[in-house]
C-alpha positions as CSV (number, residue, x, y, z in Angstrom):
1,X,-2.6,-2.0,-11.8
2,X,-0.7,0.8,-10.2
3,X,0.2,0.7,-6.3
4,X,1.2,3.0,-3.4
5,X,2.8,1.1,-0.7
6,X,2.5,3.4,2.6
7,X,5.7,3.8,4.5
8,X,4.7,1.5,7.5
9,X,5.0,-1.4,5.0
10,X,8.5,-2.4,3.9
11,X,10.0,-0.6,0.9
12,X,11.3,-3.7,-0.6
13,X,7.1,-4.6,-1.3
14,X,7.4,-2.1,-4.3
15,X,10.0,-3.7,-5.8
16,X,8.5,-6.9,-5.5
17,X,5.6,-6.1,-7.2
18,X,7.5,-4.0,-9.9
19,X,9.2,-7.1,-10.2
20,X,5.7,-9.1,-11.0
21,X,5.2,-6.5,-13.8
22,X,3.0,-3.5,-11.5
23,X,3.9,0.0,-11.3
24,X,4.5,0.4,-7.5
25,X,6.1,3.5,-5.6
26,X,6.4,4.5,-2.1
27,X,5.1,7.2,-0.2
28,X,8.8,8.1,0.2
29,X,9.5,8.0,-3.5
30,X,7.3,11.2,-3.5
31,X,8.1,12.7,-0.1
32,X,5.1,11.8,1.3
33,X,6.4,10.1,4.8
34,X,4.7,11.5,7.9
35,X,1.7,12.9,5.6
36,X,-2.2,12.4,7.0
37,X,-4.3,10.1,5.7
38,X,-6.5,12.5,3.9
39,X,-3.2,13.6,2.1
40,X,-2.3,10.0,1.1
41,X,-5.5,8.7,-0.4
42,X,-5.8,12.5,-2.4
43,X,-2.5,11.4,-4.0
44,X,-3.6,8.0,-4.4
45,X,-6.8,9.1,-5.9
46,X,-4.8,11.5,-8.5
47,X,-2.7,8.9,-9.4
48,X,-5.1,6.3,-9.8
49,X,-3.2,4.0,-7.5
50,X,-4.2,1.4,-5.2
51,X,-2.8,2.0,-1.9
52,X,-1.3,-1.0,0.4
53,X,-0.8,-0.6,4.0
54,X,-1.2,-1.6,7.4
55,X,-3.3,1.3,8.5
56,X,-6.8,-0.2,9.7
57,X,-8.5,3.5,9.0
58,X,-8.4,2.4,5.8
59,X,-10.0,-1.0,6.8
60,X,-12.6,1.2,8.5
61,X,-16.1,0.3,6.0
62,X,-17.9,3.2,7.6
63,X,-15.2,5.4,6.3
64,X,-15.9,6.6,2.7
65,X,-12.6,6.0,0.6
66,X,-14.8,6.7,-2.5
67,X,-11.6,9.0,-4.1
68,X,-9.4,5.8,-4.0
69,X,-9.4,2.7,-6.9
70,X,-8.6,0.6,-3.9
71,X,-6.6,-0.2,-0.7
72,X,-5.0,-3.5,0.7
73,X,-5.0,-3.6,4.1
74,X,-2.4,-6.2,5.9
75,X,-3.4,-7.7,9.1
76,X,-1.0,-10.4,9.9
77,X,0.0,-11.9,13.2
78,X,3.8,-11.4,12.2
79,X,4.1,-7.9,11.0
80,X,8.0,-8.1,10.5
81,X,9.9,-7.5,7.2
82,X,10.4,-11.1,6.2
83,X,6.7,-11.9,7.2
84,X,5.1,-9.3,5.2
85,X,7.1,-10.1,2.2
86,X,6.7,-13.6,2.4
87,X,2.8,-13.7,2.3
88,X,3.4,-10.7,-0.6
89,X,5.1,-13.0,-2.3
90,X,3.0,-15.7,-2.0
91,X,-0.4,-13.2,-3.2
92,X,2.0,-12.1,-6.1
93,X,2.1,-16.0,-7.2
94,X,-1.6,-16.3,-6.7
């Protein structure tokens, strides 16, 4: 699987995914920081990457994201870096 970690998540999340054997890039790896959602979605679709984000706009089931191979929206009570990486580590191990 291939992932794209959005700018609102820690960049270390991409390394965690790579360490688990997956292909993972951040939006910063491709100078996409600050881009609008449709541009990020277009790049993810072209690269066949699953978007990993905090952006609730992608969780809206009424908005069709047909071009995306998938997306993961983190909705955590604590959204600080240690909490995100802790949850992500547990998910990767599962």
